[in-house]
C-alpha positions in Angstrom: -38.4 12.0 -2.6 -38.2 9.4 0.2 -37.7 10.6 3.7 -36.3 8.6 6.6 -37.9 8.8 10.1 -36.5 7.8 13.5 -39.0 5.9 15.6 -38.0 5.4 19.3 -39.3 4.2 22.6 -40.6 1.0 20.9 -41.7 -2.0 22.9 -39.4 -4.9 22.5 -42.3 -6.9 21.1 -43.0 -4.4 18.2 -42.1 -5.9 14.8 -41.2 -4.5 11.4 -44.6 -5.7 10.2 -46.3 -3.7 13.0 -44.5 -0.6 12.0 -45.2 -1.1 8.3 -48.9 -1.3 9.1 -48.9 1.7 11.5 -47.0 4.0 9.1 -48.7 2.6 6.0 -52.0 4.1 7.3 -50.4 7.5 6.9 -48.6 7.0 3.5 -46.5 4.7 1.4 -43.7 3.0 3.4 -40.6 2.3 1.4 -38.7 0.4 4.1 -38.6 -0.4 7.8 -35.4 -1.2 9.7 -35.9 -2.4 13.2 -32.6 -2.2 15.0 -31.7 -5.4 16.9 -28.9 -6.5 19.2 -26.3 -8.5 17.2 -25.8 -11.1 19.9 -29.4 -11.8 21.1 -31.4 -10.7 18.1 -33.7 -8.7 20.4 -35.0 -5.3 19.5 -33.1 -2.3 20.8 -36.3 -0.3 21.0 -35.9 1.9 18.0 -36.2 1.7 14.2 -36.0 3.7 11.0 -39.0 4.0 8.7 -38.6 5.4 5.2 -41.6 7.1 3.7 -42.1 7.5 -0.1 -43.1 11.2 0.1 -41.9 14.1 2.2 -45.5 15.1 2.9 -46.3 11.6 4.2 -43.3 11.8 6.5 -44.4 15.1 7.9 -47.9 13.8 8.4 -46.5 10.6 10.1 -44.5 12.8 12.6 -47.6 14.9 13.3 -49.9 11.9 13.8 -47.7 9.3 15.4 -45.3 11.2 17.7 -46.5 10.6 21.2 -49.0 8.0 20.2 -49.2 4.9 22.4 -48.3 1.6 20.8 -47.9 -1.6 22.8 -48.1 0.5 26.0 -45.4 2.9 25.1 -45.5 6.5 23.8 -43.7 6.6 20.4 -41.0 9.1 19.6 -41.2 9.9 15.9 -38.9 12.5 14.3 -36.9 13.1 11.1 -33.8 10.9 11.1 -30.5 12.6 11.4 -27.9 11.9 8.7 -25.7 8.9 9.4 -22.4 9.7 11.2 -19.2 9.3 9.3 -16.8 9.9 12.2 -17.1 6.5 13.8 -13.5 5.4 13.4 -11.0 4.8 16.2 -10.9 2.7 19.3 -14.3 1.4 20.3 -13.5 1.8 24.0 -12.4 5.4 23.5 -14.9 7.1 21.2 -13.7 10.0 19.1 -10.0 9.5 19.6 -9.2 7.9 16.2 -5.7 7.3 15.1 -3.1 8.7 17.5 -0.1 8.2 15.1 3.1 7.4 16.9 1.6 7.8 20.3 4.4 10.2 21.3 2.4 12.2 23.8 2.2 10.1 26.9 0.0 12.6 28.9 0.5 12.6 32.7 2.6 9.4 32.8 5.8 11.3 33.3 9.0 11.1 31.3 9.9 7.4 31.6 12.6 7.6 28.9 15.0 9.9 30.7 17.1 8.0 33.2 18.3 11.2 35.0 14.8 11.6 36.5 14.6 8.0 37.8 14.9 7.3 41.4 17.9 5.1 42.3 17.8 2.6 45.1 
């Protein structure tokens, strides 16, 4: 069964081919996904490597975590499952749909004219 690994602290110059070669020395690599910025295309400094066998993934973590590549110590660990709770407003993470927005928080009661100050 294939196992996905997180690879962090990568140099911006590290390529998918570099990672395929590095992890291929430990075991069969199924895929490499170097995460890049959408606007610039530049690497964000981390990737996901999928190994064909669980044993190869464990060995890759043991051999490559902390190893220096392109002047940087790699962080290699088992990848966490993808998050499914990413909905909602991108500027307010985790809020999601607020329905009718009835709760106005600390803005006060603007709808009741009896509380308004008259000039």
